[in-house]
Backbone bond lengths (Angstrom), bond angles and torsions (degrees), N, CA, C in turn:
res aa  C-N    CA-C-N  psi(-1)  N-CA   C-N-CA  omega(-1)  CA-C   N-CA-C  phi
1 L - - - 1.451 - - 1.518 110.90 -
2 G 1.324 116.44 -40.39 1.458 119.82 177.16 1.515 111.19 -61.26
3 L 1.313 117.09 -42.88 1.461 121.06 178.68 1.529 110.31 -65.59
4 M 1.317 116.97 -38.18 1.463 121.03 177.63 1.536 110.19 -59.66
5 I 1.324 116.95 -42.53 1.463 121.32 179.12 1.525 110.10 -66.88
6 K 1.328 116.75 -45.48 1.464 119.99 -179.40 1.523 111.48 -61.15
7 E 1.323 116.89 -43.35 1.467 120.14 179.24 1.523 110.85 -67.53
8 G 1.324 117.44 -39.36 1.452 121.13 -179.62 1.518 113.42 -71.16
9 A 1.325 116.74 -23.29 1.468 121.63 -179.67 1.516 112.38 -83.21
10 Y 1.318 117.70 -15.37 1.462 121.67 -176.52 1.521 110.27 -53.74
11 P 1.308 121.19 134.03 1.462 128.67 16.29 1.527 114.28 -89.70
12 R 1.316 118.09 0.83 1.465 119.60 174.30 1.521 109.46 -72.46
13 H 1.309 115.78 157.58 1.460 120.88 175.39 1.522 108.13 -97.64
14 A 1.305 116.25 135.15 1.465 120.83 179.24 1.519 109.42 -120.44
15 L 1.301 116.00 135.36 1.462 122.31 174.86 1.521 106.14 -110.55
16 V 1.306 116.69 117.54 1.457 121.52 -176.46 1.525 108.80 -104.32
17 A 1.318 116.11 123.71 1.466 121.75 179.26 1.520 108.79 -109.20
18 S 1.310 116.03 136.95 1.463 120.11 175.52 1.523 108.26 -127.10
19 C 1.299 115.81 162.62 1.469 121.33 -179.01 1.525 110.43 55.68
20 S 1.326 116.44 45.54 1.463 119.55 -177.75 1.524 110.44 -129.85
21 S 1.290 115.29 99.83 1.469 123.31 176.32 1.528 112.31 65.68
22 G 1.277 114.36 144.59 1.452 119.97 177.57 1.519 112.27 68.02
23 M 1.313 115.90 178.96 1.455 119.02 -178.57 1.515 109.56 -149.23
24 V 1.307 116.13 113.87 1.451 121.93 175.52 1.518 109.13 -103.88
25 G 1.297 116.67 -30.22 1.455 122.29 -173.88 1.514 109.13 101.72
26 Y 1.290 116.67 -175.73 1.461 120.33 179.14 1.519 110.20 -70.33
27 L 1.312 115.75 145.25 1.463 121.94 174.39 1.521 107.53 -109.14
28 P 1.318 117.39 89.44 1.463 119.49 -174.65 1.522 112.98 -71.96
29 T 1.314 114.70 142.10 1.456 120.49 171.80 1.525 107.98 -80.78
30 K 1.314 116.60 167.78 1.472 119.66 176.55 1.522 110.43 -61.50
31 A 1.344 115.96 -40.05 1.466 120.19 -179.72 1.528 111.19 -65.15
32 A 1.332 117.11 -41.14 1.468 120.15 179.28 1.519 110.70 -64.41
33 M 1.312 116.90 -39.26 1.464 120.11 179.81 1.522 110.71 -65.45
34 A 1.326 117.24 -37.73 1.469 120.90 178.48 1.524 111.32 -66.05
35 R 1.345 116.66 -36.30 1.470 121.09 178.79 1.508 112.14 -73.57
36 G 1.338 116.22 -32.12 1.457 120.30 -174.64 1.515 110.42 81.03
37 G 1.300 116.00 -178.92 1.451 119.76 178.43 1.516 112.75 122.85
38 Y 1.310 115.29 -174.98 1.458 123.23 -172.09 1.524 113.01 -54.62
39 E 1.335 117.44 -51.57 1.458 119.84 -173.97 1.525 113.59 -71.96
40 T 1.312 118.08 -9.35 1.469 120.64 -179.88 1.526 112.60 -105.49
41 T 1.318 117.81 2.92 1.456 122.06 179.71 1.522 109.45 -82.05
42 F 1.316 117.52 126.49 1.455 120.68 178.96 1.526 109.50 -72.30
43 T 1.326 115.58 123.28 1.465 122.84 177.78 1.520 108.09 -141.39
44 D 1.321 116.57 -178.69 1.463 119.73 176.26 1.517 111.83 -62.45
45 S 1.327 117.00 -26.90 1.463 120.37 -177.01 1.527 113.44 -99.05
46 S 1.319 118.07 -2.43 1.463 120.29 -179.14 1.524 109.73 -150.10
47 R 1.316 115.82 105.12 1.464 120.25 -177.69 1.518 112.68 -126.11
48 M 1.314 116.42 25.97 1.459 120.60 -178.14 1.531 109.94 -89.28
49 G 1.306 115.80 144.91 1.448 121.15 -178.37 1.513 112.73 -94.75
50 A 1.318 114.82 179.04 1.466 121.76 179.38 1.512 110.53 -56.35
51 G 1.314 116.11 131.07 1.452 121.11 177.67 1.516 115.02 86.53
52 A 1.322 118.23 0.76 1.470 120.43 -179.99 1.528 110.42 -60.07
53 G 1.317 116.32 -39.00 1.461 120.11 179.50 1.514 112.27 -62.36
54 E 1.321 116.48 -45.45 1.466 120.41 178.69 1.528 110.86 -63.62
55 M 1.325 116.85 -38.12 1.461 120.09 179.77 1.528 111.43 -62.91
56 V 1.317 116.92 -43.24 1.462 120.77 179.51 1.527 110.16 -67.13
57 A 1.334 116.92 -42.49 1.468 120.81 179.43 1.533 110.63 -62.48
58 E 1.321 117.54 -44.40 1.463 121.26 179.34 1.529 111.05 -63.40
59 A 1.329 117.35 -38.30 1.466 120.57 178.07 1.529 110.39 -65.86
60 A 1.327 117.25 -41.14 1.465 120.93 178.16 1.527 110.79 -62.38
61 I 1.311 116.69 -42.74 1.472 120.96 178.67 1.526 110.11 -62.76
62 E 1.310 117.28 -42.76 1.465 121.34 179.41 1.532 110.85 -62.47
63 I 1.317 117.42 -40.73 1.465 120.82 178.27 1.528 110.30 -62.90
64 I 1.308 116.75 -43.23 1.472 120.57 178.79 1.520 110.15 -62.33
65 R 1.325 117.07 -45.02 1.467 120.88 -179.29 1.523 111.63 -66.04
66 Q 1.326 118.17 -37.39 1.463 120.86 177.68 1.529 109.80 -64.53
67 H 1.315 116.60 -38.03 1.468 120.36 178.34 1.525 110.48 -61.80
68 D 1.321 117.24 -37.83 1.462 121.13 177.97 1.523 111.39 -64.81
69 A 1.330 116.71 -34.01 1.460 121.23 -177.28 1.529 112.12 -74.25
70 D 1.322 116.98 -22.86 1.471 121.02 -179.28 1.496 113.41 -73.27
């Protein structure tokens, strides 16, 4: 997801921070959800669905691009 944001932000440089303050839980990709596993298990600390990671990455890219347009 970090690489997706960095590539989508080009030619701007993006610094992606994870595990920094607050708690959203894991942001699973569609592929991770299909595989299953720890980060895709619904718990009190992780309630995101398939594709949540891509949705957040796409929103971050859109914010960066809107900033360029201003």
